[in-house]
DOBA-561085 format. One record per residue (C-alpha): residue number from 0; residue in three letters; chain; x, y, z. Coordinates in Angstrom, 3 decimals, padded with zeros to 6 digits. Each point is the difference from the previous one (the first is absolute). Last residue first. Example, Ala and Ser with C-alpha at 12.3 -4.5 7.8 and 13.67 -1.06 7.14 Angstrom:
  ronu  vexkol  kolvex         X         Y         Z
     1     Ser       A   013.670  -001.060   007.140
     0     Ala       A  -001.370  -003.440   000.660
END
This chain:
  ronu  vexkol  kolvex         X         Y         Z
    78     Pro       A  -011.006  -019.871  -003.295
    77     Leu       A   001.459   002.622  -002.186
    76     Arg       A  -002.306   002.631  -000.853
    75     Ser       A   001.641   002.863   001.865
    74     Thr       A   003.406  -000.646  -001.713
    73     Leu       A  -001.612   000.636  -003.351
    72     Phe       A  -001.559   003.357   001.082
    71     Val       A   003.003   001.039   001.796
    70     Leu       A   002.238  -000.637  -003.048
    69     Phe       A  -002.477   001.648  -002.367
    68     Val       A  -000.076   003.127   002.498
    67     Ile       A   003.864   000.156  -000.060
    66     Cys       A   000.117  -000.299  -003.936
    65     Gly       A  -002.566   002.576  -000.395
    64     Asp       A   002.340   002.201   002.531
    63     Val       A   003.117  -000.371  -002.286
    62     Ile       A  -001.961   000.283  -003.113
    61     Val       A  -001.388   003.297   001.239
    60     Thr       A   003.010   001.258   001.429
    59     Phe       A   001.770  -000.322  -003.144
    58     Ala       A  -002.760   001.396  -001.994
    57     Val       A   000.030   003.121   002.202
    56     Leu       A   003.953   000.285  -000.371
    55     Trp       A   000.018  -000.265  -003.487
    54     Ile       A  -002.753   002.822  -000.470
    53     Leu       A   002.071   002.129   002.401
    52     Ala       A   003.027  -000.486  -002.259
    51     Phe       A  -001.917   000.841  -003.143
    50     Lys       A  -001.097   003.046   001.558
    49     Pro       A   003.498   000.798   001.171
    48     Ala       A   001.439  -000.618  -003.390
    47     Gln       A  -002.245   002.081  -001.994
    46     Glu       A   002.562   003.051  -000.024
    45     Val       A   002.626  -002.621  -001.286
    44     Pro       A  -001.937  -001.269  -002.991
    43     Pro       A  -001.098  -003.770   000.819
    42     Lys       A   001.965  -003.104  -000.947
    41     Thr       A  -001.037  -002.236  -002.633
    40     Ile       A  -000.787  -003.459   000.822
    39     Gly       A   002.570  -003.232   000.362
    38     Ile       A  -000.512  -000.875   003.551
    37     Ala       A   003.727   000.871   000.779
    36     Gly       A  -000.079   002.887  -002.034
    35     His       A  -003.273   001.278   001.648
    34     Leu       A   001.412  -000.822   003.584
    33     Tyr       A   003.705   001.785  -001.034
    32     Gly       A  -001.740   003.248  -001.414
    31     Leu       A  -002.398  -000.181   003.077
    30     Met       A   003.374   000.467   001.863
    29     Asn       A   001.452   002.875  -002.241
    28     Gly       A  -003.269   001.922  -000.069
    27     Val       A  -000.259  -000.123   004.138
    26     Ile       A   003.919   001.011  -000.134
    25     Lys       A  -001.069   003.175  -002.363
    24     Val       A  -003.071   000.898   001.797
    23     Pro       A   002.121   000.511   003.189
    22     Val       A  -001.189  -001.683   003.094
    21     Ile       A  -001.434   002.620   002.306
    20     Arg       A  -002.427   000.775  -002.424
    19     Arg       A  -003.004   000.406   001.991
    18     Leu       A  -001.599  -002.958  -001.752
    17     Ile       A   002.895  -002.231  -000.269
    16     Thr       A   000.935   000.304   003.910
    15     Leu       A  -003.684  -000.418   000.628
    14     Ala       A  -000.208  -003.323  -002.135
    13     Leu       A   003.257  -001.645   001.834
    12     Val       A  -001.385   000.684   003.388
    11     Leu       A  -003.383  -001.497  -001.175
    10     Val       A   001.896  -002.904  -001.159
     9     Val       A   002.099  -000.317   003.205
     8     Val       A  -002.838   000.232   002.166
     7     His       A  -002.047  -002.501  -002.000
     6     Phe       A   003.181  -002.659   000.335
     5     Ala       A   000.282   000.741   003.721
     4     Val       A  -003.635  -000.809   000.531
     3     Ile       A   000.304  -003.202  -001.928
     2     Gly       A   003.278  -000.971   001.513
     1     Ile       A  -001.731   000.748   003.720
     0     Met       A  -002.724  -002.481  -000.640
END
């Protein structure tokens, strides 16, 4: 339980630092470039990098939370 809360706190702090421009846009753009290059999709323009970074963070959080809910659902069905 502590790990789940810690994960959400870290993601929230990261999102806030991106929103408040504490992390420079160039660094966010470079990180997204590496991520998009690894996946094989076109990297976004530097001006839109914070928006895309937040979309990735939300998607990642939804996937992790979905996996946790699914795991709890499956284990609650065990005899």
